N, C-alpha and C positions, 0 to 999 in steps of 0.2 A: 249593551253588552251583558247586563245582568239578566236580561231575558234569555240570551243564549246560554249562559251558565246555569240558569234555573232549569233549562231543558236538558243540557248535556251532562251536568254533574251526576244525576242519578242514572243516566243511560250509559255514559262512557267514562267520565273522569273518576268517579268514585272507585270503580273497578281498576282503572289504569294506575291510579296513585296507590291503591292498596297493594297492587302487585309490585310496583316500582319501589315504593317506600312503605313497607308494612309496619304497622305499629308494633313496638316491642312486645313480644309474647304472642302476637296474633299468628295463628296457624301452627303453633308449637303444641305438642302433646296431643293425645288422642282420647283422653278420658272424657266421659260424658259431661263432666262439669265444664271443661274448656269448650267443647262443641256447643253446648247449650248457651254459654255466655256469648260466644261469637255469633250464633244465630240471632240472639236477642239484641246484640249491639247495633247501633246505627251504622250504616255502611261507611260513613265518613270517618268513623272512629277506628276502622281497621287500617288506616293509613297514618303515618307519622304526621302528614300534613292534612288537617281538616279543611273544610270548604272555605273557611275564613282566613286561611294562611296566605299571607301576601305573596310568597314565592309561588305557591300553587296557582293563585289567581293570575299572576303575571304570566306564567308558562301557559296556562289555559287560554288566556286572552290572545297571546301571540299565536297559538295553534289555531284558534278560531278565526282570527283576522287573516292569517295566511291562507288557510283553506277557503274561507269565505270569499275573500277578494279574488283569489285565483279562480275559483269556481265560477263566480259571476262573470269574471273577465272572459274566460274561455267559452262559456255557454253563450253569453249574449253577444260577444264580439263575433263568434262564429255565425250565429243567427243573422246578425246585421250584415256581416261580410258576404254570406252566401245568398241571402234572400233580399237584401235592400241595396247594398253598395253596388254601383255600376262598375263592373269589372273593366269596362273600356277605359276608365280613368287611369288604369295601369299603363296605358300607352302615352299618357301626358308627358311632355318633354321634361317636366320637373319631378316626375315620379322616379324615385331612386331605384337603383339596381338592388334586387333582393330586399325591397323595402319592408314587405310584410314580415319577413324573418327578422329584420332589424328591429321593427316595432315590438314584436313579441319578446325578443331578447331584452330590449330596453325596459319593457314593462315588468318582466319577471325579475330583473335586477333591481328595479326601484321598489317593488312592493314590500319586500322584507324590511328595508330600511324605513319606509314610511310607517310600517306597522310598529317598529321599535320606537319611532319618534312619537307616535300617537298613544303608546302604552300608558303614559301617566294620566292622560285624560280618561281612558277607559277604566283604569284602575281606580281613579277617584270616583267614577260613577258607581262601580260595583261595591265600593266601600262606603257608599252613602253620603258622599260630599256634594252631590249635584242636587238639583231641584226636580229630578225625575220622581214620579209617583205612579202607583199601580192601579188604584181604584178610581174609575171615572167619576164616581160620586164625590170624590175629594174636592173637585173643582167644578163638576157639572159638564154637561154635554156642550153648552155654549162655549165654554172655555176650551174644550177639546178642539172645536172648529177654529176658534180664534187663535189658539196657539199654533195650529198648523199653518195658518196664513201668516202669522208673525214670523214663524220659523223660515218660511220661504222668502218673505220680504227682507228679513234681517240678513239671511245668507246671500241673497241676490245683490244687495247694496254693498255688503262687506267684500264679497268676492269680486265685484266689479272694481273696487278700488285696489284690492290686493293685486288683481290681474293687471290693472292699468299701471300701477306702480312697478310691477315686474317688467314692464316694457320701458321703463326709464333706462337710459343708456348706462347709468352707473350700476344697475342691478341686472339688466337683461342678459348680458353675456355670461354672467356667473351662474344663474339658476334657471332662467326661462328659455334661453336659446336652444337647449337640447330638444325641447318639445316642438319648436318651430323648425326643426330639421325636416319635419314632415309637412312640406308645403301643400302637397295634395294628400292629406291623411286618409287612412282607412280606419275602420272601427278598432283595429288592433293598436292604434296609436293612442287610445283613450287613457292608458296608464303609462305611456312612454314619456315620463317626466324625469327630470332630476329629482331625487328623493326629497330634497328640501323644498322644491317647487310644489310637489304634490302635497307635502305636509302643510305648507303655509296656506295653500288654497283650501285645505280641509279645516283649518282652524275655526272658522265661523260655525260649522256644524257642531263641533265639540263645545265651543264656548257658550252657545245659546242655552243649553240646559243647565248651565251654572248661573245664568242671568235670569232665566224665566222658567216657571214651572211647566212641565210637559209630561204627558202620559208616556210611560216607558215603552208601551207596545206601539203607540203612534210614532214615537221617535225611532224605534227600530225599523218600522215599515218605511218611513220617509228616508232614513239613512240608506237603506238598501235601494230604494227607488232612485236616489241621487246617483248611486254608482251606475245604475242601468242607464239613466239619462245621460251621464257623461260618455258612455259608449255610443249611444244613439246619435248624439250631436256630432259625432265624427264619421257618420255614414256617407257623407258627400252628397246627400240628397239636395238638389237645388230646385226643388219645387218653389215656384214664386207666384205671386198674384192672388194668394189666398188671404182672406181677411185676418186670420190669426197671426200672420207675420208682422202685423203692426204692434202686437203685444208680446208674442212668444219669440224668444231667441232660439230659432229653429236650427236644424242642421245646415240649412242654407246660409244662415247668418254666420255660423261658426266656420263653415267652409271659406267664406270671404275673409274671416279673421285670419285664418292660416295663410291665405294668399296675399292679403294686403297689410297684415300685421297690426295696424293702428286703428282698426275699426272693430265694432261688435265685441266688446269685452264681457258682456253680460253672461250670466249663468242660465237663468230661466226666462227672463223678461227683457224687453227692449227699453224700458222706461229710463234707466240710467244712461244708456247710450244716447237716447233721444235728448234727454235733459242736458247732458254734458257734451253734446255735439261730437259723438264718436260713432253715430249710427250710420251704417251703409245698408240700404235696402237691397235684398236680392232681386236681380233682374235676369231674364233669360240670356241676355248678351254677356253676362258675367260668368256664366256657367263654364267651368273648366273643361267640360266635355268637348267644347268646340276645338280647343287645342289638341285634345286627345284624338279627335276624329281626323284632324289634319295629318297627324302622324300615321294613323291607320290607313288613310287614303294613299299616302306616299308609299306605304308598304303593300298596297294592293289588297288590303283586308276588307275595306268597305267601299261602296260606290259614292257618288257625289251626294246622294240623299242620306248616306250613313247606314245603308243596308249592307249586311254581310255579303261578301262575294264568295260564292261557293267554289271550292277548289275542284278542278277537274279530277275525276276518278282515274286512278291508274288502271290500265288494262293488263 
């Protein structure tokens, strides 16, 4: 988050806070002495709140996270939905009426609350309480690579257990059930969580940089990549038989998780699911498209081979 503030403070926030909360005396008077002193002053000093002010940092972080999360959500969900997601799945008997609209509303309701809950973590980062560092030379290139691998491994194991515990009957109905409303999810379901569910599953990402040194630019890149990955594993793609499915928790794995509930809890990889006996491998016969095509055949939309039936032209 400090990377975002480093970029946006001089471009946007210095001017915005100087306008909203001008420093006492700033902008008053027209004599050359006042003008010259204002021109010489640092931009942050023309606001009552300088860049290190905790209230300013809090508001800036909330604005950045709200805009950033919403932008990533709409851009990448739209790309996935229109170019990857098989729209025939919308005929699946368990696909809800107006489901896409419901998924978007649920996501947009959850995001602001998740951002508020994560504010203390981001605030602690920008105020220097984490182990984030800026210069690669501080730890070297070898550690840069090692820390990225540790970051992914730590998150994968932690989220596996958080996710699996959320399926325990004493917890499931309170915070995780809303996300499983989408039995045949679309990419728009990626953020359609109960806010507490979304927050709890994000905790490992935030906690890691307080436990292990990590380059702040690498952390920012991986944090954004995680948000995009979360969208893409909801694209319903049931490609199976590829060698990577033995290691990668693909969209096909996550589709089966939504359909069968107690399998494929992993985030990136399949190792925890394999080791703790919750793995279910994707297979062509498990593809939900089969049930969707049955409905489409009954409606006369496709033939037995699944090919679209052209409607006769009106004369």
